[in-house]
NUPA-781623 format. One record per residue: residue number from 1; x, z, y of N, C-alpha, C, CB in turn; residue in three letters. Coordinates in steps of 0.001 Angstrom, whole numbers, always signed. Glycine has a CB too. Layout:
<rs>
R|NUM|X|Z|Y|X|Z|Y|X|Z|Y|X|Z|Y|ALA
...
</rs>
This chain:
<rs>
R|1|+56685|-42016|+37807|+55589|-42797|+37509|+54471|-43132|+36550|+55949|-43476|+37564|MET
R|2|+53519|-42885|+36688|+52908|-42704|+35282|+52661|-43753|+34290|+51730|-42184|+35418|THR
R|3|+52979|-44903|+34839|+52915|-45861|+34062|+54340|-47006|+33460|+51926|-46454|+34783|ASN
R|4|+54853|-46388|+32456|+56085|-46585|+31796|+56533|-48185|+31954|+55909|-46117|+30237|SER
R|5|+55543|-48692|+32136|+55996|-50496|+32466|+56439|-50866|+34222|+54239|-51701|+32072|ASN
R|6|+56457|-49768|+34685|+56745|-49559|+36243|+58164|-49752|+36499|+56347|-48090|+36786|VAL
R|7|+59022|-50477|+37328|+60344|-49787|+37765|+60090|-48813|+38617|+61326|-50642|+38406|PRO
R|8|+61080|-47451|+38039|+61115|-46891|+39546|+61965|-46766|+40739|+60954|-45919|+39483|ASP
R|9|+61343|-47688|+41381|+61753|-48311|+42784|+61637|-47168|+44058|+60651|-49680|+43124|LEU
R|10|+62911|-47228|+44970|+62151|-45657|+45823|+60771|-46746|+47122|+64197|-44286|+47351|PRO
R|11|+60223|-47789|+46323|+59434|-48285|+47494|+57756|-48488|+46599|+60290|-50014|+48250|PHE
R|12|+58220|-48151|+45402|+56690|-48340|+44611|+56281|-46305|+44230|+57021|-49698|+42508|ILE
R|13|+55142|-46243|+44183|+54564|-44839|+43948|+53309|-44801|+43639|+54668|-43994|+44997|LYS
R|14|+52945|-43534|+43084|+52228|-43297|+42079|+51061|-42951|+43024|+52785|-42270|+41012|ASP
R|15|+49774|-43003|+43531|+48814|-42160|+44709|+48020|-42259|+43966|+48401|-42589|+46226|VAL
R|16|+46797|-41589|+44383|+45183|-41360|+44040|+44492|-42375|+44526|+44501|-40085|+44629|LYS
R|17|+43836|-43322|+44118|+42999|-44476|+44153|+41523|-43573|+44199|+43273|-45627|+42715|GLY
R|18|+40678|-44969|+44093|+39412|-44058|+44814|+38915|-43445|+43573|+38044|-44996|+45705|PRO
R|19|+37952|-42155|+43766|+37302|-41204|+42591|+38614|-40296|+42326|+36698|-42153|+40996|ARG
R|20|+39741|-39996|+42757|+41116|-39704|+42493|+41583|-40325|+41223|+41334|-38258|+42452|GLY
R|21|+41765|-41188|+40820|+41946|-41991|+39976|+43483|-42453|+39985|+40987|-42955|+40162|ILE
R|22|+44616|-41771|+39286|+45956|-42442|+39835|+45806|-43967|+39795|+47302|-42014|+38919|PRO
R|23|+46682|-44548|+40664|+47456|-45890|+40815|+48510|-46471|+41188|+47085|-46414|+41262|ARG
R|24|+49146|-47492|+41244|+50782|-47542|+41425|+50243|-47982|+42223|+52026|-48150|+40662|THR
R|25|+51328|-47914|+43502|+51436|-48380|+44819|+52588|-49602|+44706|+51844|-47093|+45863|HIS
R|26|+52718|-50803|+44972|+53685|-51167|+44853|+54582|-51558|+46363|+53403|-52075|+43939|PHE
R|27|+53772|-50974|+46609|+54632|-51119|+48434|+54401|-50361|+49109|+54382|-52193|+49467|TRP
R|28|+54815|-48978|+49043|+54443|-48082|+49618|+55772|-47444|+50681|+53854|-47242|+48537|ALA
R|29|+55587|-48602|+51351|+56536|-48417|+52933|+56584|-48142|+54203|+56933|-49118|+53292|VAL
R|30|+57177|-47313|+55152|+56505|-46836|+56242|+57817|-47335|+56999|+55941|-45165|+56282|LYS
R|31|+57358|-48505|+57724|+58658|-49133|+58571|+58775|-47744|+59485|+58313|-50874|+59653|PRO
R|32|+60233|-47552|+60341|+60456|-47052|+60908|+59998|-47569|+62220|+61384|-46811|+60587|SER
R|33|+59762|-48917|+62685|+59771|-49755|+63978|+61383|-49938|+64477|+58799|-48921|+65228|GLY
R|34|+61917|-49875|+64121|+63807|-50369|+64486|+63386|-51459|+63207|+65709|-48741|+64062|ASP
R|35|+63460|-52642|+63487|+63462|-53996|+62848|+64646|-53729|+62044|+63557|-55350|+63854|TYR
R|36|+66043|-53836|+62963|+67301|-54051|+62261|+67172|-52907|+61049|+68705|-53850|+63340|LEU
R|37|+67134|-51701|+61669|+67258|-51138|+60702|+66378|-50930|+59084|+67391|-50316|+61331|ALA
R|38|+64831|-51574|+59637|+63751|-51590|+58945|+64393|-52972|+57223|+62249|-52195|+60359|ASP
R|39|+65151|-53915|+58384|+66261|-54687|+57458|+66443|-54602|+56249|+67382|-54488|+57722|SER
R|40|+67633|-53999|+56885|+67991|-53479|+56322|+67754|-52290|+54940|+68294|-53460|+57071|ARG
R|41|+66843|-51737|+55225|+66259|-50881|+54273|+65797|-51932|+53183|+65050|-49941|+54910|THR
R|42|+65088|-53025|+53998|+64391|-54327|+52838|+65558|-54766|+52080|+63643|-55926|+53652|GLY
R|43|+66377|-54653|+52522|+67566|-55271|+52073|+67839|-54366|+50579|+68868|-55146|+53352|ARG
R|44|+68365|-53270|+51136|+68216|-51976|+50088|+67208|-52374|+49182|+67751|-50488|+50777|GLU
R|45|+66025|-52267|+49081|+65125|-52425|+48430|+64888|-53668|+47185|+64385|-52404|+49363|PHE
R|46|+65654|-54644|+48150|+65066|-55880|+46952|+66490|-55835|+46199|+64536|-57858|+47689|ALA
R|47|+67939|-55226|+47017|+68994|-54919|+45895|+68641|-54582|+44833|+69814|-54044|+46103|LEU
R|48|+67727|-53054|+44895|+67473|-52243|+43959|+66600|-53025|+42918|+66882|-51037|+44519|ALA
R|49|+66062|-53640|+43741|+64672|-54063|+42460|+65416|-55077|+41757|+62897|-54880|+43117|PHE
R|50|+66794|-55853|+42197|+66865|-57405|+41225|+67827|-56537|+40592|+67449|-59275|+41920|MET
R|51|+68401|-55190|+40490|+69342|-55095|+39917|+68618|-53739|+38507|+70642|-54760|+41136|ALA
R|52|+67506|-54034|+38956|+66022|-53181|+37500|+65825|-54761|+37143|+63766|-51984|+38330|THR
R|53|+65252|-55792|+37732|+65517|-56628|+36890|+66035|-56905|+35973|+65698|-57066|+37118|GLU
R|54|+67517|-56934|+36791|+68979|-57396|+35649|+69056|-56812|+34586|+70443|-57120|+36094|ALA
R|55|+68820|-55721|+34528|+69172|-54765|+33119|+67634|-55205|+32246|+69355|-52543|+33557|ALA
R|56|+66391|-55877|+32521|+65724|-56074|+31388|+65189|-57493|+31829|+64646|-54895|+30996|GLN
R|57|+66268|-58548|+31512|+66012|-59609|+31898|+64575|-59992|+30881|+67359|-60479|+31835|PRO
R|58|+64511|-60087|+29740|+62794|-59852|+28596|+62190|-58764|+28926|+62915|-59574|+26763|GLU
R|59|+61984|-57832|+29951|+61196|-56789|+30185|+59963|-57590|+31085|+62070|-55518|+30948|GLY
R|60|+58298|-57106|+31244|+57927|-57727|+32246|+58389|-57330|+33798|+56673|-57689|+32057|PRO
R|61|+58259|-57597|+34742|+58034|-58016|+35856|+57270|-57646|+36986|+57804|-58800|+35642|THR
R|62|+57900|-56940|+38233|+56585|-56422|+38854|+56647|-57516|+40327|+56644|-54383|+39230|ALA
R|63|+57575|-58721|+40200|+56975|-58986|+41492|+56124|-59537|+42156|+57408|-59247|+41928|ILE
R|64|+54965|-60154|+41288|+53709|-60527|+41734|+53063|-59114|+42441|+52825|-61153|+40430|GLY
R|65|+52893|-58252|+41606|+52420|-56978|+42511|+52964|-56932|+43495|+52564|-55721|+42077|ASN
R|66|+54535|-56720|+43867|+54796|-55943|+44435|+54505|-57737|+45910|+56363|-54852|+43818|ILE
R|67|+54683|-58612|+45433|+54351|-59481|+46387|+52758|-59126|+46942|+54547|-60944|+45753|VAL
R|68|+52097|-59415|+45996|+50697|-58698|+46079|+50288|-57458|+47350|+50595|-57943|+44597|GLY
R|69|+50954|-56527|+46807|+50775|-55535|+47472|+51285|-55487|+48917|+51214|-54650|+46768|ALA
R|70|+52551|-56355|+49710|+53074|-57151|+50439|+51820|-57898|+51764|+53751|-58135|+49327|ILE
R|71|+51554|-58709|+50986|+50200|-59577|+51368|+49321|-58918|+51644|+49620|-60403|+50473|ILE
R|72|+48715|-58201|+50738|+47525|-57144|+50863|+47638|-56008|+52261|+47565|-56180|+49320|ALA
R|73|+48631|-55450|+52292|+49056|-55081|+53555|+48878|-56032|+54687|+50337|-54769|+53463|ALA
R|74|+49561|-56621|+54689|+49941|-57609|+56278|+51042|-57360|+56528|+49187|-57340|+57734|GLY
R|75|+52041|-56764|+55552|+53208|-56679|+56028|+54310|-57625|+56646|+53567|-56235|+55266|ASP
R|76|+54238|-57527|+57908|+55380|-58607|+58813|+56251|-57884|+59008|+55054|-59281|+60251|LYS
R|77|+57215|-56274|+58717|+57657|-55502|+59443|+59323|-56438|+58558|+57004|-53625|+59342|SER
R|78|+60386|-55584|+59415|+61810|-55546|+58978|+61889|-55252|+57750|+62625|-54685|+59636|GLY
R|79|+61002|-54476|+56924|+61533|-54151|+56229|+61021|-54865|+54929|+61576|-52970|+56413|VAL
R|80|+59592|-55856|+54679|+59355|-57283|+54230|+60362|-58332|+54600|+58095|-57738|+54758|ALA
R|81|+60540|-58753|+56107|+61496|-59885|+56111|+63220|-59680|+55542|+61483|-60318|+57675|VAL
R|82|+63369|-58350|+55202|+64686|-58048|+54884|+65134|-58231|+53024|+64832|-56433|+55489|GLY
R|83|+63089|-57659|+52967|+63586|-58144|+51652|+63200|-59232|+50968|+63437|-57338|+50850|PHE
R|84|+62318|-59660|+51569|+62426|-61724|+51223|+63964|-62528|+51292|+61411|-62776|+52789|PHE
R|85|+63916|-62088|+52488|+65348|-62731|+52887|+66817|-62600|+51708|+65778|-61841|+54410|GLN
R|86|+66262|-61187|+51332|+67389|-60906|+50077|+67255|-61491|+48912|+67481|-59567|+49631|THR
R|87|+65820|-61642|+48409|+65739|-61775|+47026|+66137|-63468|+47337|+64089|-61241|+46182|ILE
R|88|+66006|-64284|+48265|+66119|-65531|+48370|+67192|-66059|+48407|+65608|-65890|+49155|VAL
R|89|+68179|-65203|+49868|+69343|-64981|+49872|+70207|-65160|+48263|+69329|-63663|+50511|GLY
R|90|+70166|-64045|+47733|+70342|-64142|+46338|+70310|-65005|+45186|+69822|-63588|+46079|CYS
R|91|+68931|-65554|+45416|+68840|-66477|+44675|+69094|-67968|+45026|+67818|-66286|+44280|SER
R|92|+69542|-67951|+46158|+69757|-69385|+46545|+71972|-69213|+46172|+68954|-69746|+48839|VAL
R|93|+71811|-68519|+46160|+73737|-68131|+45930|+73890|-68769|+44582|+74357|-66072|+45777|ALA
R|94|+72771|-68561|+43548|+72984|-68885|+42401|+72333|-70014|+42039|+72771|-67978|+41683|GLU
R|95|+71868|-71724|+43140|+71525|-72656|+42824|+72452|-73525|+42476|+70858|-72956|+43510|TRP
R|96|+72757|-72988|+41133|+74313|-74592|+40701|+73542|-75068|+39961|+76184|-74380|+39704|GLN
R|97|+74004|-76529|+40194|+73325|-77773|+39342|+72699|-77542|+37988|+74373|-78829|+39044|PRO
R|98|+74274|-77213|+37442|+73753|-76407|+35768|+72962|-75642|+35722|+74610|-75604|+34981|ALA
R|99|+72906|-74776|+36096|+71727|-73469|+36222|+70670|-74343|+36253|+71716|-72311|+37683|ALA
R|100|+70239|-74631|+37504|+69138|-75656|+37592|+68526|-76122|+36433|+69558|-76762|+38203|ILE
R|101|+68894|-77160|+35773|+68817|-77988|+35011|+68570|-76951|+34104|+69804|-78949|+34903|GLU
R|102|+69380|-76058|+33739|+68768|-74848|+32336|+67789|-74444|+32779|+69592|-73420|+31844|ARG
R|103|+67297|-74197|+33881|+65968|-73669|+33886|+64725|-74640|+34157|+65971|-72636|+34876|PHE
R|104|+65441|-75986|+34373|+64483|-77247|+34202|+64231|-77169|+32989|+64974|-78658|+34532|ARG
R|105|+65723|-77094|+31472|+64938|-77395|+30129|+64237|-76248|+29993|+65793|-77699|+28791|ARG
R|106|+64345|-74807|+30304|+63551|-73594|+29604|+62306|-73942|+30076|+63965|-71991|+29993|GLN
R|107|+61840|-74456|+31146|+60651|-74802|+31688|+59904|-75423|+30860|+60742|-75471|+32724|TYR
R|108|+60400|-76697|+30690|+59453|-77733|+30131|+59429|-77141|+28612|+60038|-79473|+30293|ALA
R|109|+60224|-76321|+27833|+59996|-76021|+26465|+58488|-74901|+26670|+61612|-75226|+25691|GLU
R|110|+58727|-73697|+27866|+57911|-72940|+27649|+56236|-73851|+27946|+58369|-71664|+28536|ILE
R|111|+56640|-74528|+28432|+55431|-75549|+28899|+54945|-76325|+27674|+55947|-76705|+30083|ASP
R|112|+55933|-76882|+26622|+55758|-77721|+25690|+55002|-76329|+24575|+57367|-78653|+25252|LYS
R|113|+55488|-75263|+24616|+54775|-74271|+23748|+53436|-73447|+24449|+55915|-73184|+23308|GLU
R|114|+53211|-73672|+25584|+51846|-73081|+25996|+51092|-74555|+25874|+51789|-72227|+27729|VAL
R|115|+50945|-75453|+25877|+50318|-77128|+25839|+49853|-76934|+24615|+51411|-78622|+25954|ASP
R|116|+50861|-77117|+23409|+50697|-76942|+21918|+49869|-76008|+21599|+51830|-76658|+21240|GLN
R|117|+49460|-74604|+22272|+48999|-73654|+21407|+47871|-73740|+22393|+49850|-72234|+21030|ARG
R|118|+47413|-74205|+23849|+45977|-74301|+24314|+45618|-75274|+23528|+45662|-74584|+25797|LEU
R|119|+46227|-76777|+23170|+45322|-77820|+22325|+45224|-77074|+20535|+46317|-79710|+22359|ALA
R|120|+45863|-75898|+20290|+45364|-75906|+19516|+44439|-74992|+19324|+45994|-76043|+18910|ALA
R|121|+44296|-74120|+20406|+42816|-73423|+20700|+41484|-73924|+21195|+42983|-72557|+21572|LEU
R|122|+42022|-75099|+21555|+40758|-76434|+22164|+40211|-76866|+20550|+41745|-78342|+23276|GLN
R|123|+40823|-77405|+19526|+40948|-78209|+18243|+40172|-76813|+17844|+42670|-78811|+17470|GLN
R|124|+40458|-76032|+17429|+39780|-74713|+16851|+38255|-75119|+17405|+40508|-73012|+17556|ALA
R|125|+38244|-74543|+18824|+36730|-73727|+19187|+35752|-75708|+18951|+36705|-72608|+21734|GLN
R|126|+36621|-76914|+19166|+36122|-77922|+18934|+35265|-77983|+17176|+37327|-78858|+19267|SER
R|127|+36043|-77258|+16380|+35608|-77233|+14980|+34476|-76402|+14793|+36649|-76792|+14091|ARG
R|128|+34459|-75151|+15600|+33394|-74531|+15403|+31695|-75409|+15677|+33707|-73340|+16302|GLN
R|129|+30936|-75027|+14751|+29420|-75436|+15154|+29009|-75054|+16223|+28435|-75028|+14369|PRO
R|130|+28315|-75885|+16899|+27926|-75574|+18196|+26476|-74586|+17698|+27653|-77140|+19242|SER
R|131|+26207|-73491|+18661|+25312|-72962|+18548|+24117|-73019|+19361|+25697|-72128|+18443|ARG
R|132|+22577|-73749|+18383|+22035|-73832|+19309|+20964|-72856|+19653|+21763|-74875|+19289|SER
R|133|+20219|-72894|+21091|+19277|-72239|+21475|+17802|-72566|+21056|+19454|-72250|+22661|VAL
R|134|+17300|-71847|+20579|+16175|-72399|+20290|+14534|-72393|+21508|+16034|-71640|+18937|PRO
</rs>
């Protein structure tokens, strides 16, 4: 990978973009046409992704880029379906009431911090003298 922030996963590839500029393709997948085999490949891709995420829980995540690339490709293959079924299935397996409540509290704390920062920025902007246009 040219970008050290991008996880090393079998479905993420560096490719040459317009004018030969390298870019990261987050869903470089070629379905075989065998839906069952492809869904199993998607499952393995999801498990690899989750293992990478679990190893760096505080690091940046590539899930937004992956989902965006799948949508942009219009991929409805077994690979994409297997990927999402595994992500959801593993997530649901962890849906314990105590864990859900812990996430709810964590998100509330994050929301409060973001709201405070936004309010401080808005207050600072309101204190700046307005610039009049002659």
